N, C-alpha and C positions, 0 to 999 in steps of 0.2 A: 504494500500500500504506500503510495507516494506521500511524503511528508509535506504538509502545507505550511509554508513559512509566512512570517509576518509581511515580508515584502510582497509575496503573491497575494495575500489578503488585501493589502493596501492598493495594489494594482487593480484588482477586481473592483474594489470599492470606488476607485477613481473612474474606472470605465463605467460603472453604474451611474455615478454622478454625471458624467459627461453625456451619457445617453439620455438621462433624465432631463438635462438642460436642452438637448436637441429636441426631444419630444414635446417638452413644455413650450419651447420657442416656436415650434410648428403649430401647436394647438392654440397659442394665445390670440392670433388674429381671428380665429373662429370663435373663441370664447368671448372675445370683446364685443362681438355683435350678436351674442346669444342671450337668452334670458338668465343664464347662470351668472352673468356679469352684474346683474341688478343688485345682488347682495353687496358686492364690493363697491359699486357706485353709491349705494345707500350709506355705507360706512364713510365714504368720502364726503357725502352731503352733510352728515352730522358733524364732521370735522371742520369743513371749510365754510359751511353756510348755517351752522348752529341749528340744524334740524329743519330749516326752511327748505322748500324745494329749490333745487339748483336750476339755473337757466338752461334751456334746451341746448344752447350753443356750448355751454360748459360740459354737458353730458356727451355731446357729440365729440368734443375735443378729447375728453377722457377716453372714450372708446377708440378714437384714432391713435392716441399716444400709446395705449396699451397694445393695440394691433401693431404699431411700429416697433414697440419694445420686444415683441416676440422674435422676429428675425435677428434682432441684436443679440438676444440670449442664445439663439440657435447657432449663431456664427461664433 
């Protein structure tokens, strides 16, 4: 039975993290324009607009910037 070394474990862990970043980066543009983004947008509204409804332009900008951030993570 081959011995698993710490170096090999860390290498596999880094590969898993890298693949996770790639998959999340590819998924973010789709998530930003889906209904699952509404929870995150709601958290931002309470932070920046003190619970008041955010302007529609701000919500569109939030979705756009998250969609743009996805490929940045993936690369």
